[in-house]
Structures are given as structure tokens and as C-alpha cells.
C-alpha positions in Angstrom: 11.6 13.3 7.8 10.0 10.2 7.1 8.8 10.1 3.5 5.0 11.2 2.7 2.4 8.1 1.5 0.0 8.1 -0.9 -3.6 6.2 -0.8 -5.4 5.0 -3.9 -9.0 4.1 -3.2 -10.7 2.5 -6.2 -14.5 2.9 -5.7 -17.7 2.4 -7.8 -18.0 6.2 -8.1 -14.3 6.7 -9.0 -10.9 6.8 -7.7 -10.2 8.6 -4.1 -6.6 9.4 -3.5 -5.4 10.5 0.2 -2.0 11.3 1.1 -0.1 11.2 4.4 2.6 14.0 4.4 5.6 13.2 6.7 4.4 10.0 7.5 3.0 11.0 10.7 -0.2 9.0 10.5 -2.9 11.7 9.3 -4.3 10.5 6.2 -6.1 13.9 4.2 -8.0 13.4 1.5 -5.9 14.6 -1.9 -8.3 14.4 -4.9 -11.5 12.5 -6.4 -10.8 11.4 -10.0 -13.0 9.9 -12.6 -16.6 10.6 -10.8 -18.9 8.4 -11.9 -16.4 5.5 -12.9 -16.3 2.1 -11.6 -13.0 2.3 -10.7 -11.7 -1.9 -10.3 -8.0 -1.6 -10.8 -5.2 0.3 -9.8 -1.6 0.2 -10.1 0.7 2.7 -8.9 4.7 2.5 -10.3 6.6 0.8 -7.7 8.9 3.8 -6.3 7.5 6.6 -8.2 3.5 6.2 -7.2 2.6 9.8 -9.2 2.6 7.2 -12.3 -0.7 5.8 -11.6 -2.9 3.3 -13.9 -6.4 2.7 -13.3 -9.5 1.1 -15.2 -13.2 0.6 -15.1 -14.6 -2.4 -16.9 -14.1 -0.6 -20.5 -11.3 2.1 -19.9 -7.9 2.3 -18.9 -6.9 5.9 -17.4 -3.1 7.1 -16.8 -1.8 9.8 -14.8 1.9 10.8 -14.2 1.1 13.4 -11.7 -0.6 11.6 -9.0 -3.8 11.6 -10.3 -3.9 15.5 -10.7 -4.6 14.9 -14.4 -5.1 12.5 -16.8 -4.8 11.6 -20.1 -7.2 10.3 -22.9 -9.0 6.9 -22.1 -7.7 3.9 -23.8 -10.8 1.6 -24.5 -8.8 -1.5 -22.3 -11.2 -2.6 -19.2 -8.5 -4.1 -16.8 -9.9 -6.3 -13.7 -6.7 -6.9 -11.8 -2.9 -5.9 -11.7 -0.6 -7.8 -10.3 2.8 -5.7 -10.5 6.5 -6.8 -10.5 8.4 -5.5 -7.2 12.1 -5.8 -8.8 11.5 -4.7 -12.1 8.8 -1.5 -11.9 7.7 -1.1 -15.4 6.7 -4.5 -15.8 2.6 -5.2 -15.3 0.8 -8.4 -15.6 -2.5 -7.6 -15.8 -6.3 -9.7 -16.3 -9.2 -8.5 -18.6 -12.5 -10.2 -18.5 -10.9 -13.3 -20.0 -7.5 -12.5 -20.3 -3.6 -12.0 -19.3 -1.8 -9.3 -21.1 1.4 -8.3 -20.0 3.1 -4.8 -19.8 7.4 -4.0 -20.0 7.0 -0.3 -20.4 4.6 1.1 -17.6 1.3 0.2 -19.8 2.3 2.4 -22.8 1.7 -1.4 -24.9 -0.1 -4.7 -24.4 0.5 -8.2 -25.2 -2.1 -11.1 -24.4 -0.4 -14.1 -22.9 -3.3 -16.9 -22.5 -6.7 -17.1 -20.7 -6.7 -16.4 -17.0 -9.2 -16.2 -14.6 -6.5 -15.0 -11.4 -2.9 -13.7 -11.9 -0.5 -12.8 -9.2 3.2 -11.8 -9.0 5.7 -12.0 -6.5 8.6 -9.8 -6.9 9.8 -10.6 -11.1 8.0 -14.4 -11.1 4.5 -14.2 -12.7 1.5 -16.3 -12.6 -1.9 -16.8 -14.4 -4.5 -19.6 -13.7 -7.4 -21.1 -15.2 -9.2 -24.0 -13.6 -7.3 -25.9 -16.3 -4.0 -24.8 -16.5 -1.4 -22.5 -15.4 1.9 -20.4 -16.5 4.5 -19.1 -14.6 7.5 -16.9 -15.6 10.8 -16.3 -13.5 11.9 -13.5 -15.9 9.7 -11.0 -15.7 7.3 -12.7 -18.7 9.8 -13.1 -21.4 9.5 -16.8 -21.4 6.4 -19.1 -19.4 6.1 -22.4 -18.3 3.1 -24.7 -17.7 2.3 -25.4 -14.1 -0.6 -26.5 -12.0 -3.5 -24.6 -11.6 -4.4 -22.6 -8.4 -7.3 -20.8 -6.5 -5.6 -17.9 -4.7 -1.8 -17.1 -4.4 -0.7 -14.0 -1.9 2.5 -12.8 -1.2 4.3 -10.7 1.7 5.4 -7.1 1.1 9.1 -8.1 0.0 8.5 -11.4 -1.6 10.1 -13.5 0.6 6.8 -15.4 2.0 4.2 -16.8 -0.5 1.0 -18.3 0.6 -0.8 -20.4 -2.0 -4.3 -22.2 -2.3 -5.0 -25.2 -4.7 -8.4 -26.0 -6.5 -8.6 -28.9 -4.4 -8.2 -26.8 -0.8 -4.5 -27.5 0.3 -3.0 -24.6 1.8 1.0 -24.0 1.2 3.2 -21.5 2.4 7.0 -21.4 0.7 5.9 -24.4 -1.0 5.5 -26.8 2.0 1.9 -27.8 3.1 0.1 -26.2 6.1 -3.3 -26.7 7.9 -6.0 -25.5 5.9 -7.8 -22.6 7.3 -11.0 -23.8 8.9 -13.4 -21.7 6.5 -13.4 -20.6 2.6 -11.2 -17.4 2.4 -12.3 -14.4 0.5 -9.1 -12.3 0.8 -5.7 -13.3 2.1 -2.7 -11.2 3.2 1.0 -12.7 4.6 3.0 -10.2 7.1 6.5 -10.8 6.5 8.9 -12.1 9.0 10.9 -14.9 9.8 8.0 -16.8 10.4 5.4 -15.4 8.2 1.7 -14.6 9.5 -1.5 -15.4 7.3 -4.1 -12.7 7.4 -7.2 -13.5 5.9 -11.4 -13.3 5.6 -14.2 -14.7 4.8 -15.9 -11.3 4.6 -17.4 -11.9 8.0 -14.6 -13.1 10.3 -11.1 -12.1 10.3 -8.4 -15.4 10.9 -4.4 -15.4 11.3 -2.5 -18.2 11.0 1.1 -18.8 12.6 1.5 -21.7 14.0 -2.2 -22.6 13.6 -5.2 -20.7 13.0 -6.6 -18.2 15.9 -9.8 -15.8 15.0 -9.3 -12.1 15.4 -11.5 -11.1 18.2 -13.4 -7.5 17.5 -12.3 -7.9 13.7 -13.8 -6.1 10.7 -15.5 -7.9 8.8 -13.3 -7.5 5.2 -14.3 -8.1 2.0 -11.0 -6.6 0.7 -7.3 -7.1 2.2 -3.7 -5.7 1.0 -0.5 -5.5 2.6 1.6 -2.4 2.3 4.3 -2.9 -0.1 7.0 -1.2 2.1 6.4 -1.8 5.9 6.2 -6.2 7.0 3.2 -5.1 9.4 0.7 -2.8 7.7 -2.4 -4.0 6.7 -5.3 -2.3 4.6 -8.8 -3.6 4.4 -12.5 -2.7 3.1 -15.8 -3.4 4.4 -19.2 -4.1 2.1 -20.2 -0.7 4.0 -17.6 1.5 2.4 -15.3 1.8 5.6 -11.6 1.7 5.0 -9.7 -0.4 7.6 -6.4 -0.2 9.0 -3.5 -2.4 10.9 -0.6 -1.2 12.2 0.1 -4.9 13.8 0.1 -7.6 11.5 -4.0 -7.6 11.5 -4.3 -7.7 15.6 -6.5 -4.5 15.6 -8.1 -2.5 13.5 -8.7 1.5 12.9 -11.9 2.7 10.6 -9.6 5.0 8.6 -12.5 6.8 6.4 -16.2 5.4 6.2 -19.4 5.5 3.7 -16.8 5.7 0.8 -19.1 3.6 -1.3 -18.5 0.4 -2.6 -14.4 -0.2 -2.5 -13.1 -2.6 -5.1 -9.5 -2.1 -4.9 -6.9 -0.4 -2.2 -3.3 0.6 -3.5 -0.9 2.5 -0.7 2.5 3.5 -2.2 5.2 5.9 -0.5 7.5 8.3 -2.4 11.1 7.7 -2.7 
């Protein structure tokens, strides 16, 4: 029997929860948590997505039952999470000004350095400003100086990493590729022997395998993310509050839910 899937959607009206019992593709709304909060960041623990953290500009909230109940908020406004896939208890996060790290599933946090952007690939954690960057290859135990970067994205299994430098140089697994013919707003990477990059400037959707191709009849995505347990599935959102899904690496898209408000973040996970 297929395993149940959970979907967490952070919006300007709270955290929306959906479930796909049995993995049959019928996504049912299962909850609306923290109404009135503008949820900008969500983390679901790898392997146990009933343990959830989410944050608005001021407070961090925690649930250990999939969002049915929440503990008292902590005064810690987190704007993004970048979780380790290989060490589920390790979380890199960003506040308005700094990167912070937890090695115990969010119970305790320590400041790392100023950061405008953060990213994670398996146990490799990275953060960057326009002046300097730092990388950890041991899950945050130690940090080394690195070259500043503009965007980074990884495939669901961490096998492929796309980077965009501050000067606009694109790389895939360290090899320079043709830059995108537009300013990419969001990027996702589909894993395979040859990786597939899918990205959007908020108006058109493009894909790269051997060269850049515009995806016809695609939604105007302002948010794009891959599925951590499947190489081909992508999720996205547009500015109208529509939640979109692709089962074929971004070739075609289906509108799953509409009129959800402003969608800030999407996290999809599977119960073991």
C-alpha cells in the first residue's frame, strides 16, 4: 500500500494542511492552523513529518502531531528553513539578518553568521551575503569560507546541485552551463542520470537539460519546490493563490487548490 503524504502550505492567513491518504492523488484539506498569522517558513522533520515547525515574522511554532496542536510560541521570527536530509535533527534557518542552526530539531538554536540566503544539500549547509559565504560539510559542526552566491538549489536526493553566482554564472554540479535567458526568481532540480532544471521568473517557466526551453502553457509561478521523496514531482504557486502540481518534471501542470491567499512556502512530506 502506498504511504500517506502530507502537504503544508504557509500563507498570509495561517498554515494550511492537506493529506493524500494512501498516495492515490486525492489531496484533502485536513487543517487550518494559526489563522491570522502570515506563515513564511515551514519545516517538517524528514522521516517524521508529524513534527512540524513554522514561523511568521515574530514567532516560531512547534507541533508534534502534524499541526493538530501547537505549543506556546517562541519569540524567534524565522524567514526560511534549509534542512539536512541525512541528519533529520539538523536545521539551518535564517532570521531577518542571520543564519542560525539547530542540531536537536529546533529545541535550541545558535547563531552562525550574517546571511541573506541559505541552502542545504544532504549534510552540506551553505549561507551567503553579497560579501562572504560559509559552507559546512559536517552538518554545521565546523564552517569554512566560501564564494558568495545568489541562488542554490538541489535535487530531491542531493545528487545534483545548481548554483547561480552573483555575476550570473550558472553551474550544475560545479560545471558551468549556459545561463538562463531571464532573471530566475525560483529554481527546482529534478534528479536523473541527466538533471533537469526548472525555473521561473514569475511570468514564464523554463527548463534546462541540454539547453534552455520555454515550457508552453505553464502557470506563472512565483514559488517552486521539488518533492523530497520523488525525482519527478514539483509543486508551485502563483500570485493569485493557486497551488500547482506537476508529476512529470514540470512539462505539464495541474491546479490543485485555488484561492488560498498569498502562498509563501510549500513543504510536502511522506509518512513512513
